[in-house]
C-alpha positions as CSV (number, residue, x, y, z in Angstrom):
1,M,-32.4,-15.9,8.4
2,T,-33.0,-19.6,8.6
3,R,-30.2,-22.0,9.1
4,N,-30.3,-23.2,5.4
5,V,-30.3,-19.6,3.9
6,R,-27.5,-18.6,6.3
7,A,-25.5,-21.4,5.1
8,V,-26.0,-20.5,1.6
9,A,-25.1,-16.8,2.3
10,W,-22.1,-17.9,4.4
11,S,-20.8,-20.1,1.6
12,A,-21.9,-18.5,-1.6
13,T,-18.8,-16.3,-1.9
14,A,-16.9,-19.4,-2.5
15,L,-17.1,-19.2,-6.2
16,A,-15.9,-15.5,-6.1
17,V,-12.9,-16.3,-4.2
18,C,-12.1,-19.1,-6.7
19,N,-9.5,-21.0,-4.8
20,L,-7.0,-18.6,-3.7
21,S,-4.9,-21.6,-2.7
22,A,-3.1,-21.0,-6.1
23,L,-1.7,-17.9,-4.5
24,F,-1.2,-18.6,-1.0
25,V,1.8,-21.1,-0.7
26,G,5.3,-21.0,0.7
27,C,6.1,-21.3,4.5
28,R,8.9,-20.5,6.8
29,G,9.7,-24.0,8.2
30,G,9.1,-27.5,6.9
31,T,8.5,-27.3,3.2
32,T,9.5,-23.8,2.0
33,G,9.2,-21.9,-1.3
34,L,13.0,-22.0,-1.7
35,Q,13.0,-25.8,-2.3
36,A,13.6,-27.1,-5.8
37,P,10.3,-28.7,-7.1
38,V,10.3,-32.3,-7.6
39,P,9.1,-33.1,-11.3
40,G,6.7,-35.9,-10.2
41,R,5.1,-33.7,-7.6
42,V,4.9,-30.8,-10.0
43,A,2.9,-33.0,-12.5
44,E,0.7,-34.3,-9.7
45,G,0.0,-30.8,-8.5
46,K,-0.8,-29.6,-12.0
47,E,-3.6,-32.1,-12.0
48,T,-4.9,-31.0,-8.7
49,F,-4.6,-27.3,-9.6
50,R,-6.6,-27.9,-12.9
51,F,-9.1,-30.6,-12.0
52,D,-9.4,-31.4,-8.3
53,T,-12.6,-30.1,-6.6
54,F,-11.9,-31.5,-3.2
55,G,-15.4,-32.9,-3.3
56,D,-17.0,-29.4,-3.4
57,E,-19.8,-30.7,-5.8
58,T,-21.7,-31.4,-2.5
59,F,-22.1,-27.6,-2.2
60,W,-22.2,-26.4,-5.8
61,T,-24.6,-29.3,-6.9
62,D,-26.5,-30.5,-3.8
63,T,-26.9,-27.0,-2.1
64,L,-26.8,-24.3,-4.8
65,R,-28.1,-26.5,-7.7
66,M,-25.7,-24.8,-10.2
67,H,-25.7,-28.0,-12.4
68,E,-29.4,-27.1,-13.1
69,V,-28.5,-23.5,-13.9
70,I,-25.7,-24.5,-16.3
71,E,-27.8,-27.2,-18.0
72,T,-30.8,-24.9,-18.7
73,A,-29.3,-21.4,-18.9
74,V,-25.6,-21.2,-19.6
75,D,-24.7,-21.6,-23.3
76,P,-21.0,-21.1,-24.4
77,T,-21.7,-17.5,-25.5
78,T,-23.2,-16.7,-22.0
79,A,-20.3,-18.6,-20.3
80,L,-17.6,-16.7,-22.2
81,S,-19.5,-13.4,-21.5
82,V,-19.0,-13.9,-17.8
83,G,-15.4,-14.7,-18.2
84,L,-15.3,-18.5,-18.3
85,K,-12.6,-19.9,-20.5
86,V,-12.2,-22.9,-22.8
87,D,-9.1,-25.1,-23.1
88,A,-8.6,-25.3,-26.9
89,D,-6.2,-28.3,-26.4
90,A,-9.1,-30.4,-25.0
91,L,-11.2,-29.9,-28.2
92,P,-11.0,-32.9,-30.7
93,P,-10.7,-31.8,-34.4
94,A,-14.3,-32.4,-35.1
95,V,-15.4,-30.0,-32.4
96,V,-13.0,-27.4,-33.6
97,Q,-14.3,-27.8,-37.0
98,G,-17.9,-27.7,-35.9
99,I,-17.3,-24.3,-34.0
100,Q,-15.6,-22.9,-37.0
101,N,-18.3,-23.8,-39.5
102,G,-21.2,-23.1,-37.2
103,S,-22.5,-26.6,-37.2
104,I,-21.9,-26.6,-33.4
105,S,-24.1,-24.0,-31.8
106,L,-22.5,-21.6,-29.3
107,T,-25.9,-20.5,-28.1
108,S,-27.1,-23.9,-26.8
109,P,-26.6,-25.0,-23.2
110,A,-26.1,-28.5,-24.8
111,T,-22.9,-27.3,-26.2
112,T,-21.8,-26.3,-22.8
113,L,-22.4,-29.9,-21.5
114,A,-20.3,-31.2,-24.4
115,L,-17.5,-29.0,-23.5
116,L,-17.7,-30.0,-19.8
117,K,-17.8,-33.6,-20.8
118,L,-14.5,-33.0,-22.7
119,N,-13.0,-31.3,-19.5
120,A,-12.5,-28.3,-21.7
121,V,-14.1,-25.5,-19.4
122,V,-11.2,-24.1,-17.4
123,G,-11.9,-24.5,-13.6
124,L,-15.2,-26.3,-13.9
125,K,-15.5,-30.0,-13.3
126,G,-18.8,-31.6,-14.5
127,T,-20.1,-35.0,-14.5
128,V,-22.2,-35.6,-17.7
129,E,-24.2,-38.8,-17.9
130,T,-26.5,-40.0,-20.6
131,I,-30.0,-40.6,-19.3
132,N,-32.8,-41.8,-21.5
133,G,-30.7,-41.1,-24.5
134,K,-29.9,-37.4,-23.6
135,D,-26.8,-36.1,-21.9
136,R,-27.5,-34.6,-18.6
137,L,-25.2,-32.7,-16.2
138,T,-25.6,-34.5,-12.8
139,R,-22.8,-32.9,-10.8
140,V,-20.6,-29.8,-11.0
141,G,-17.7,-28.4,-9.0
142,I,-15.0,-25.8,-9.1
143,T,-11.1,-26.1,-9.1
144,C,-8.2,-23.9,-8.4
145,A,-7.9,-23.0,-12.1
146,L,-11.3,-21.3,-12.3
147,C,-9.8,-17.9,-11.1
148,H,-6.2,-18.5,-11.4
149,S,-5.9,-19.6,-15.0
150,T,-6.8,-18.0,-18.4
151,V,-6.2,-18.8,-22.0
152,N,-4.1,-17.1,-24.8
153,N,-7.1,-16.6,-27.1
154,S,-5.4,-18.4,-29.9
155,F,-8.6,-19.9,-31.3
156,A,-11.0,-17.1,-30.3
157,K,-11.6,-14.6,-27.4
158,G,-11.9,-16.9,-24.3
159,I,-10.7,-20.0,-26.2
160,G,-7.1,-21.1,-26.4
161,Q,-4.2,-22.7,-24.6
162,R,-4.2,-22.6,-20.9
163,R,-2.0,-20.1,-18.9
164,D,-2.1,-21.4,-15.4
165,G,-1.3,-18.9,-12.6
166,W,-2.6,-15.9,-14.7
167,P,-5.4,-14.2,-12.8
168,N,-8.8,-14.4,-14.9
169,R,-9.6,-10.7,-14.7
170,D,-12.4,-11.3,-17.2
171,L,-14.2,-13.7,-14.8
172,N,-17.2,-12.3,-13.1
173,P,-17.7,-14.5,-10.1
174,G,-20.5,-12.5,-8.6
175,A,-22.6,-12.6,-11.6
176,I,-22.1,-16.4,-11.8
177,I,-23.0,-16.9,-8.3
178,A,-26.1,-14.7,-8.6
179,L,-27.5,-17.2,-11.2
180,S,-28.4,-19.5,-8.4
181,A,-32.0,-19.7,-7.4
182,A,-30.9,-20.4,-3.8
183,L,-29.9,-16.8,-3.2
184,T,-32.2,-13.9,-1.9
185,A,-32.5,-10.7,-4.0
186,G,-30.3,-8.9,-1.6
187,Q,-27.5,-11.4,-1.9
188,K,-27.8,-11.4,-5.7
189,T,-27.4,-7.6,-5.6
190,V,-24.2,-7.8,-3.6
191,Y,-22.7,-10.5,-5.9
192,N,-23.7,-8.6,-9.0
193,S,-21.9,-5.5,-7.6
194,W,-18.5,-7.0,-7.6
195,G,-17.8,-7.0,-11.4
196,P,-15.4,-8.7,-13.6
197,G,-12.1,-9.7,-12.0
198,K,-13.1,-9.1,-8.4
199,Y,-14.4,-11.0,-5.4
200,D,-14.6,-10.5,-1.6
201,P,-12.7,-13.2,0.2
202,R,-14.1,-12.1,3.6
203,Y,-17.7,-11.3,2.8
204,N,-19.0,-14.7,3.6
205,F,-17.8,-14.3,7.2
206,D,-18.1,-10.7,8.1
207,G,-20.8,-9.5,5.8
208,K,-19.0,-6.4,4.5
209,N,-18.9,-5.9,0.9
210,G,-15.4,-4.9,-0.3
211,P,-14.4,-6.8,-3.4
212,Q,-10.8,-7.3,-4.2
213,V,-9.1,-8.1,-7.5
214,I,-8.1,-11.6,-8.4
215,P,-4.3,-11.7,-8.0
216,P,-1.8,-13.6,-10.0
217,A,-0.5,-17.0,-8.9
218,Y,2.8,-17.0,-10.6
219,G,6.4,-16.1,-9.6
220,L,5.8,-17.1,-6.0
221,A,9.0,-19.3,-5.5
222,G,11.0,-17.9,-2.6
223,I,8.3,-15.5,-1.3
224,H,6.6,-16.0,2.1
225,R,3.5,-14.1,3.2
226,I,1.8,-14.7,-0.2
227,T,-1.5,-13.0,0.6
228,A,-2.3,-9.3,0.3
229,T,-2.4,-9.2,4.2
230,G,0.1,-12.0,4.9
231,D,-2.2,-14.0,7.2
232,G,-0.4,-17.4,7.0
233,D,3.2,-18.5,6.5
234,Q,2.4,-22.1,5.6
235,V,0.8,-23.7,2.7
236,E,-1.4,-25.8,4.9
237,Y,-3.0,-22.5,6.2
238,W,-4.0,-21.0,2.9
239,N,-4.8,-24.1,0.9
240,R,-7.0,-25.3,3.8
241,Y,-8.6,-21.9,4.2
242,V,-9.6,-21.6,0.6
243,G,-10.3,-25.3,-0.2
244,V,-12.6,-25.6,2.9
245,T,-14.1,-22.2,3.4
246,Q,-14.2,-20.7,0.0
247,M,-14.4,-23.6,-2.5
248,H,-16.5,-25.5,0.2
249,G,-14.4,-28.6,-0.4
250,H,-14.1,-31.4,2.2
251,G,-11.7,-30.9,5.0
252,S,-11.2,-28.6,8.1
253,F,-9.9,-25.1,8.8
254,S,-9.6,-23.0,12.0
255,D,-8.0,-19.7,12.9
256,S,-8.8,-18.1,16.2
257,R,-7.5,-14.7,14.9
258,T,-10.4,-14.4,12.4
259,R,-12.7,-16.6,14.4
260,V,-13.1,-18.8,11.5
261,S,-13.6,-22.5,12.2
262,V,-15.2,-24.8,9.5
263,Q,-15.4,-28.7,9.7
264,N,-16.5,-30.3,6.6
265,P,-15.4,-34.0,6.7
266,P,-14.1,-36.3,5.2
267,D,-10.7,-34.7,4.5
268,M,-10.0,-34.6,0.8
269,I,-7.4,-31.8,0.9
270,S,-4.5,-32.7,3.2
271,S,-3.1,-35.2,1.1
272,K,-3.0,-32.9,-2.0
273,L,-1.2,-29.9,-0.3
274,A,2.4,-31.0,-1.0
275,A,2.0,-31.5,-4.8
276,L,-0.2,-28.6,-5.1
277,Q,2.5,-26.3,-3.7
278,A,5.1,-27.8,-5.9
279,Y,3.2,-26.9,-9.0
280,Q,2.3,-23.5,-7.8
281,L,5.9,-22.6,-7.0
282,S,7.0,-24.0,-10.5
283,I,4.8,-21.4,-12.4
284,E,7.1,-18.5,-13.3
285,A,6.1,-14.9,-13.9
286,P,5.6,-14.1,-17.7
287,A,8.2,-12.2,-19.4
288,P,7.2,-8.9,-21.2
289,T,6.3,-9.3,-24.9
290,A,8.8,-8.0,-27.5
291,G,8.3,-4.4,-28.2
292,S,5.9,-3.8,-25.1
293,F,8.4,-1.4,-23.5
294,D,11.1,1.1,-24.3
295,P,14.4,-0.6,-23.1
296,I,16.3,2.8,-23.0
297,A,13.6,4.6,-21.0
298,A,13.4,1.5,-18.8
299,G,17.0,1.8,-18.0
300,R,16.6,5.3,-16.9
301,G,13.4,4.1,-15.0
302,K,15.5,1.7,-13.0
303,E,17.6,4.6,-11.7
304,V,14.3,6.3,-10.6
305,F,13.1,3.0,-9.0
306,D,16.3,2.6,-7.0
307,G,16.6,6.3,-6.3
308,P,14.2,9.2,-6.1
309,G,11.1,7.0,-6.5
310,K,12.1,5.1,-3.3
311,C,10.4,2.0,-4.8
312,A,13.3,-0.3,-3.9
313,T,12.8,0.4,-0.3
314,C,10.0,-2.1,-0.2
315,H,10.1,-3.6,-3.6
316,A,13.6,-5.0,-3.0
317,A,15.2,-7.0,-5.8
318,P,15.6,-9.8,-6.7
319,L,12.1,-10.8,-5.3
320,F,10.7,-7.2,-5.6
321,T,9.0,-7.5,-2.2
322,D,10.1,-7.3,1.5
323,A,7.3,-9.7,2.4
324,N,9.9,-12.2,3.8
325,Q,11.0,-9.6,6.5
326,R,8.0,-7.5,7.3
327,L,4.4,-6.4,6.7
328,H,3.2,-2.8,6.6
329,S,0.4,-1.0,8.5
330,P,-2.5,0.5,6.4
331,A,-1.0,3.9,7.2
332,E,2.1,3.1,5.2
333,V,0.3,2.0,2.0
334,V,-1.2,4.2,-0.8
335,S,-3.9,1.8,-1.6
336,E,-6.2,3.0,1.2
337,P,-8.7,4.3,2.0
338,E,-10.8,1.8,0.2
339,P,-13.2,2.8,-2.5
340,N,-17.0,3.4,-1.7
341,G,-16.3,3.9,2.0
342,V,-15.6,0.1,2.6
343,P,-13.8,-0.7,5.8
344,S,-10.0,-1.3,5.5
345,Y,-9.4,-4.7,4.0
346,A,-6.5,-5.1,6.4
347,S,-8.9,-4.5,9.3
348,R,-10.8,-7.6,8.2
349,S,-7.7,-9.9,8.2
350,A,-5.7,-11.8,10.7
351,T,-2.6,-9.6,10.6
352,K,-4.4,-6.2,10.2
353,M,-1.4,-5.4,7.9
354,Y,-0.3,-5.6,4.2
355,R,2.4,-7.3,2.5
356,T,4.5,-5.6,-0.4
357,S,3.2,-7.1,-3.6
358,P,6.0,-8.7,-5.7
359,L,6.4,-7.0,-9.2
360,K,7.5,-9.7,-11.7
361,G,4.9,-9.8,-14.4
362,I,3.2,-6.8,-13.2
363,W,2.7,-5.6,-16.9
364,Q,0.3,-8.6,-17.3
365,H,-2.4,-7.9,-14.6
366,P,-4.1,-4.5,-14.4
367,P,-5.9,-3.2,-12.4
368,Y,-3.5,-2.6,-9.6
369,F,-3.4,-2.7,-5.7
370,H,-5.5,-5.3,-3.7
371,N,-8.7,-3.3,-4.5
372,G,-8.0,-2.5,-8.1
373,I,-8.1,1.4,-7.6
374,A,-5.3,2.1,-10.2
375,P,-6.3,1.0,-13.7
376,T,-2.9,1.4,-15.2
377,L,0.8,1.6,-14.3
378,V,0.7,5.3,-15.1
379,A,-2.0,5.6,-12.4
380,V,0.0,3.5,-9.9
381,V,3.1,5.9,-10.3
382,D,0.9,8.9,-10.1
383,R,-0.6,7.7,-7.0
384,Y,2.7,7.1,-5.3
385,N,4.2,10.3,-6.5
386,T,1.3,12.2,-4.9
387,R,0.8,10.3,-1.8
388,K,4.4,10.0,-0.9
389,G,5.3,13.5,-2.0
390,L,8.1,12.2,-4.4
391,N,8.1,15.3,-6.7
392,L,9.0,13.2,-9.7
393,T,9.2,14.9,-13.0
394,A,6.9,14.0,-15.9
395,R,9.9,12.3,-17.6
396,Q,11.0,10.3,-14.4
397,K,7.4,9.1,-14.1
398,A,7.3,8.0,-17.7
399,D,10.6,6.2,-17.4
400,L,9.4,4.5,-14.2
401,V,6.5,3.1,-16.0
402,Q,8.7,1.7,-18.7
403,Y,10.8,0.0,-16.2
404,L,7.8,-1.5,-14.4
405,K,6.6,-2.8,-17.8
406,S,10.0,-4.5,-18.2
407,L,9.9,-6.6,-15.2
C-alpha cells in the first residue's frame, strides 16, 4: 500500500466515528463533570459542538475530495436516505415554502449546496462560493453534531428542530465514506458493511472490522469513564482523540497504551475543550414521552431491578452506573462474544475492560449494548436473564422492561 493510500485508509474511518468527543467528557481532577456549567461557556461550547470542524476540511476536502462528491452526486433525497439531517430552524420561509410546494427540488445536488450555504445540514460545514455565476462547494468538513445530533422530524422525516446529544442511529457513516473515489474497492466493502447507526472507532488503527453503535451524548454530568471501555478520565483525552484521529482536525494526540500517536499541527482544538465540555455536560437525558410506559408495571419493575434482577448491582442509582468506581472484564458482561466472530472490542482498547452504561434515556436509543446485539429492551432483559441465570418470570421481565422505559 502506498503512503497516500495508507493515509486514506488510516483516516477514512473518521467520518464513521463522527466525533465521539460529544460523548467522552468528564474527568477526575481539574475540571470535573460535577461542576456547575458556566452559561457563557455552555453557549460557546454549543457553537463548537454544532459548527466547529477543527480545520478538518484539509482532510475531507483536500484528501478525500468529498466536496466534489457532494456537489455532483448528493441531492437532499440521497442525503436523507443515508441519515443526514436538516435543521428546520435554519430554513428561511421562502425555502420552507419551496420545499412544500415542490418548486425547490429535493433531487438536485444544487439544493444540497443551498442547504449547506444556510448551515442547515446537521454536522456538515460547507463553504459555498459563487464562481462564474454558479454556486460551487469549495470546502467541506464535519462537526461533533454529525453523529451526536438528530432532529425531531417536525417538518418531515429527517427535517426538524435539532436534538443535540441524541445519537443519529439513521446515519450510515460507512456508506457516506464509501462515496469517496479515493478509496479502494476493498475499503468500500468494509465501510458499506457497517450499516446505519454504526461505526468502528478502532478500524483505522488496527484494521479489525467490528462496528459499534453510535452512543448517546446526553446525561453525562457527574459520570467519569464516559466511553464504552473507559479509556480516558479527562476531557482532553477523548476530545483530542476524536478531534485529531477521527475527525482529522488539527492538533495532536498520543497514547502509548494503544500505540496511537498523531501530530497534525497547527493546534485548533485545545482552546475549545473547556467550552465543549461545558455544553456536553449541560445536555440532559430526555424524559420518556407521555403514555410510553405503564407506571404501575414500572413500579413493580423497580423492585425487580433492585432485587432479583440484580440490575442495581452495577447500574446503581442515581447515575445508574458504577463507572466512577470500577470497570468490568469482558467475562463479566453479557454483550460478548461479539457478532460475526469479531475480536472483543475491549481487547482493542486501552483498558481491555468495559464500563457500565448509564440508563437515563435508554428508551430513546435502540439497539443496545456497545455492538447493538439487542434490538429492543425486551431482548436486553432476556439476554441478562439467560446469561446471568436470573430465573425471572415472564411478568417480572415484562415489568422490568416497563421500568427501563420509565428512566
